[in-house]
Every structure is written in structure tokens, then in C-alpha cells.
KEPADREN-409156 format. One record per residue (C-alpha): chain; x negated, z negated, y; residue in three letters; residue number from 1. Coordinates in nm, 3 decimals. Layout:
N
['A',[X,Z,Y],'ala',NUM]
...
//
This chain:
124
['A',[-2.542,5.262,5.511],'gln',1]
['A',[-2.225,5.243,5.333],'val',2]
['A',[-1.933,4.967,5.465],'gln',3]
['A',[-1.618,4.843,5.415],'leu',4]
['A',[-1.355,4.722,5.631],'val',5]
['A',[-1.065,4.508,5.479],'glu',6]
['A',[-0.762,4.398,5.660],'ser',7]
['A',[-0.389,4.296,5.643],'gly',8]
['A',[-0.453,3.993,5.535],'gly',9]
['A',[-0.203,3.699,5.598],'gly',10]
['A',[0.016,3.422,5.558],'leu',11]
['A',[0.332,3.523,5.372],'val',12]
['A',[0.618,3.345,5.212],'gln',13]
['A',[0.684,3.390,4.814],'ala',14]
['A',[0.876,3.706,4.757],'gly',15]
['A',[0.733,3.895,5.067],'gly',16]
['A',[0.526,4.213,5.165],'ser',17]
['A',[0.164,4.246,5.262],'leu',18]
['A',[-0.022,4.578,5.277],'arg',19]
['A',[-0.410,4.547,5.277],'leu',20]
['A',[-0.581,4.846,5.349],'ser',21]
['A',[-0.983,4.899,5.338],'cys',22]
['A',[-1.220,5.127,5.548],'val',23]
['A',[-1.538,5.305,5.441],'ala',24]
['A',[-1.781,5.484,5.584],'ser',25]
['A',[-2.159,5.613,5.472],'gly',26]
['A',[-2.059,5.783,5.166],'arg',27]
['A',[-1.812,6.088,5.093],'thr',28]
['A',[-1.559,5.862,4.897],'phe',29]
['A',[-1.414,6.169,4.806],'ser',30]
['A',[-1.651,6.137,4.499],'arg',31]
['A',[-1.619,5.811,4.426],'tyr',32]
['A',[-1.364,5.553,4.314],'ala',33]
['A',[-1.242,5.229,4.490],'met',34]
['A',[-1.107,4.886,4.375],'gly',35]
['A',[-0.956,4.602,4.514],'trp',36]
['A',[-1.039,4.263,4.379],'phe',37]
['A',[-0.929,3.908,4.428],'arg',38]
['A',[-1.098,3.536,4.396],'gln',39]
['A',[-0.920,3.204,4.484],'ala',40]
['A',[-1.090,2.882,4.538],'pro',41]
['A',[-1.257,2.737,4.269],'gly',42]
['A',[-1.232,3.065,4.037],'lys',43]
['A',[-1.435,3.356,3.931],'glu',44]
['A',[-1.343,3.749,4.101],'arg',45]
['A',[-1.119,3.926,3.925],'glu',46]
['A',[-1.009,4.307,3.934],'phe',47]
['A',[-0.645,4.366,4.058],'val',48]
['A',[-0.661,4.734,4.103],'ala',49]
['A',[-0.853,5.068,4.112],'ser',50]
['A',[-0.808,5.457,4.195],'ile',51]
['A',[-0.998,5.723,4.056],'ser',52]
['A',[-1.192,5.944,4.314],'trp',53]
['A',[-0.916,6.185,4.272],'ser',54]
['A',[-0.691,5.943,4.371],'gly',55]
['A',[-0.471,6.030,4.082],'val',56]
['A',[-0.548,5.782,3.806],'ile',57]
['A',[-0.481,5.373,3.893],'thr',58]
['A',[-0.543,5.100,3.728],'tyr',59]
['A',[-0.398,4.765,3.744],'tyr',60]
['A',[-0.468,4.406,3.642],'ala',61]
['A',[-0.115,4.269,3.388],'asp',62]
['A',[-0.056,3.993,3.632],'ser',63]
['A',[0.014,4.240,3.914],'val',64]
['A',[0.116,4.587,3.763],'lys',65]
['A',[0.479,4.656,3.886],'gly',66]
['A',[0.422,4.473,4.170],'arg',67]
['A',[0.084,4.619,4.349],'phe',68]
['A',[-0.005,4.975,4.439],'thr',69]
['A',[-0.296,5.128,4.511],'ile',70]
['A',[-0.323,5.477,4.727],'ser',71]
['A',[-0.618,5.639,4.882],'lys',72]
['A',[-0.683,5.904,5.154],'asp',73]
['A',[-1.000,6.088,5.094],'ser',74]
['A',[-0.986,6.247,5.425],'ala',75]
['A',[-0.936,5.929,5.624],'lys',76]
['A',[-1.173,5.734,5.409],'asn',77]
['A',[-0.895,5.444,5.336],'thr',78]
['A',[-0.775,5.282,4.997],'val',79]
['A',[-0.500,5.055,5.063],'asp',80]
['A',[-0.295,4.794,4.825],'leu',81]
['A',[0.070,4.782,4.942],'gln',82]
['A',[0.176,4.455,4.751],'met',83]
['A',[0.538,4.374,4.740],'asn',84]
['A',[0.739,4.041,4.538],'ser',85]
['A',[0.402,3.803,4.609],'leu',86]
['A',[0.377,3.484,4.459],'lys',87]
['A',[0.186,3.150,4.533],'pro',88]
['A',[-0.076,3.229,4.273],'glu',89]
['A',[-0.159,3.591,4.450],'asp',90]
['A',[-0.331,3.362,4.734],'thr',91]
['A',[-0.705,3.445,4.734],'ala',92]
['A',[-0.959,3.639,4.914],'val',93]
['A',[-0.918,3.979,4.821],'tyr',94]
['A',[-1.208,4.261,4.851],'tyr',95]
['A',[-1.231,4.644,4.818],'cys',96]
['A',[-1.523,4.818,4.666],'ala',97]
['A',[-1.633,5.123,4.610],'thr',98]
['A',[-1.834,5.270,4.249],'thr',99]
['A',[-2.010,5.582,4.159],'pro',100]
['A',[-1.775,5.581,3.840],'arg',101]
['A',[-1.502,5.842,3.880],'val',102]
['A',[-1.237,5.680,3.693],'leu',103]
['A',[-1.257,5.328,3.889],'gly',104]
['A',[-1.332,4.952,3.642],'ser',105]
['A',[-1.262,4.687,3.621],'ser',106]
['A',[-1.578,4.491,3.577],'arg',107]
['A',[-1.700,4.403,3.935],'pro',108]
['A',[-2.070,4.463,3.829],'gly',109]
['A',[-1.982,4.824,3.801],'glu',110]
['A',[-1.881,4.852,4.207],'tyr',111]
['A',[-2.198,4.905,4.445],'asp',112]
['A',[-2.055,4.831,4.751],'tyr',113]
['A',[-1.811,4.539,4.868],'trp',114]
['A',[-1.597,4.452,5.180],'gly',115]
['A',[-1.593,4.112,5.356],'gln',116]
['A',[-1.303,4.007,5.237],'gly',117]
['A',[-0.965,3.923,5.360],'thr',118]
['A',[-0.769,3.630,5.307],'gln',119]
['A',[-0.378,3.648,5.173],'val',120]
['A',[-0.186,3.326,5.170],'thr',121]
['A',[0.138,3.303,4.990],'val',122]
['A',[0.323,2.997,5.064],'ser',123]
['A',[0.606,2.834,4.786],'ser',124]
//
């Protein structure tokens, strides 16, 4: 059974940093791409970042480019999201997900397993 468990969320002031971590089990994650998404109240789930199975190719939403960094440790089955220069509009529940696609994707429908989410709140 595939399981994804996120951690690292919390409350931070604008301009601060948080590091989210996602631990995966039940699949050979070295062969699968991973992604981070977020969902704010009343809004649709949106793409944040993805990383290829190799960990070499990354994609970011324009809204986080230059501030967030996604990384993957296949040996530990973890994918992290380093978030710097946080803004109040980054407030959301953040989810990690895995996809059988090699390069990752910005489309939620292409991910087949999801974590339960971790809350990130950025105060102004």
C-alpha cells in the first residue's frame, strides 16, 4: 500500500521560511516523479512544484519560482519543499503526491497517490 506523509507545516511570519518534508512508502520511488500542490480555503488545488524520478528536472509554478526549492532523496524515499520569502498568499494546505510519469506534471489528475496534507499559515 502506497503511503505519503507530510510534515513541517506551521505558522510563520511573512518573509520567513519553512521546510516541508514528505516520506513515502509502498513504491519504488526512485522510479517515480513527485509533486507538491496546495489548496487554500475556497480555492481549487493548485500546482506548486514537481521533480522528476531522477531528481534532476524540476518545475515550479510562476508564483513560487525563485522562492521555493523542491528536492528528492530516493534512498530515503523523501521529497522536500524548502519555502523561503513566504507571503500571506502562500497560506494553504500543502500536499505531496506521486505520479508514474517520469518527468512530473502540473496537473493533479496525473498523480495517483496523495498525502493527507500539512497546513502552512503565513501571517502578515
